[in-house]
C-alpha positions in Angstrom: -29.4 -14.4 -117.2 -26.1 -15.3 -115.8 -25.8 -18.1 -113.1 -25.2 -16.8 -109.5 -21.5 -16.7 -108.7 -21.9 -16.6 -104.8 -24.0 -18.7 -102.6 -26.3 -17.5 -99.7 -24.2 -17.3 -96.5 -21.1 -17.3 -98.5 -18.2 -15.0 -97.3 -17.4 -12.4 -99.9 -15.0 -9.3 -100.0 -16.0 -5.9 -101.4 -13.3 -5.3 -104.0 -13.1 -1.4 -103.7 -12.9 -1.4 -99.8 -11.6 -4.8 -98.9 -14.4 -5.2 -96.3 -15.8 -8.7 -95.9 -19.3 -9.9 -95.2 -21.9 -12.5 -95.7 -24.3 -12.8 -98.5 -27.9 -12.6 -97.1 -29.8 -12.3 -100.3 -29.5 -12.6 -104.0 -31.3 -10.9 -107.0 -31.1 -11.8 -110.6 -32.1 -9.5 -113.6 -32.7 -9.8 -117.2 -30.6 -6.7 -118.3 -28.2 -6.3 -115.5 -25.6 -7.9 -113.3 -26.7 -10.1 -110.5 -26.9 -8.4 -107.3 -26.1 -9.5 -103.7 -27.4 -8.3 -100.4 -24.3 -8.4 -98.1 -24.2 -7.9 -94.4 -20.7 -6.5 -93.3 -19.0 -4.5 -90.7 -17.9 -1.2 -92.1 -14.4 0.4 -91.7 -15.7 2.7 -89.0 -17.2 -0.2 -87.0 -21.0 0.1 -88.0 -23.0 -2.9 -89.0 -24.2 -2.3 -92.6 -26.4 -4.2 -95.1 -26.2 -3.2 -98.8 -26.8 -4.5 -102.3 -23.7 -4.9 -104.5 -23.2 -6.0 -108.1 -21.6 -9.3 -108.7 -18.6 -7.5 -110.4 -18.1 -5.6 -107.1 -17.5 -8.7 -105.1 -15.0 -11.5 -104.7 -15.1 -14.7 -103.0 -13.2 -15.0 -99.6 -11.0 -18.3 -99.7 -12.3 -20.9 -97.2 -9.7 -21.7 -94.6 -9.2 -25.5 -94.2 -8.2 -26.3 -90.7 -5.5 -28.9 -90.4 -6.5 -31.9 -88.4 -4.3 -32.5 -85.4 -1.7 -35.3 -85.7 -3.0 -38.6 -84.2 -1.4 -39.3 -80.9 0.8 -42.3 -80.7 -0.6 -45.1 -78.6 0.6 -45.1 -75.0 3.2 -47.9 -74.1 2.4 -49.8 -71.2 4.8 -49.0 -68.3 7.2 -51.6 -67.1 7.0 -52.8 -63.6 10.2 -52.9 -61.8 11.0 -56.3 -60.5 11.4 -55.2 -56.9 8.0 -53.4 -56.9 6.6 -56.7 -58.4 8.0 -58.8 -55.5 6.5 -56.5 -53.0 3.1 -56.7 -54.5 3.0 -60.6 -54.5 4.0 -60.9 -50.9 
């Protein structure tokens, strides 16, 4: 028995069609490829669930979102001397 190549809830691509879906179930067999139950949107827009062999699927690379650059600390605003004199009177 081969180890599972894909995890539950993992995004996969159907090699033959390029459609993408999520693994919602797995099945292992003694004398056959592991199989994966995949939920995906068909090319014609229908929602589909189907079993696919491990060799019919490929992993979808996980997108790593870049962290936003940290903001520079704000500099305190300088008070004009004339404005400071008016405040103290």
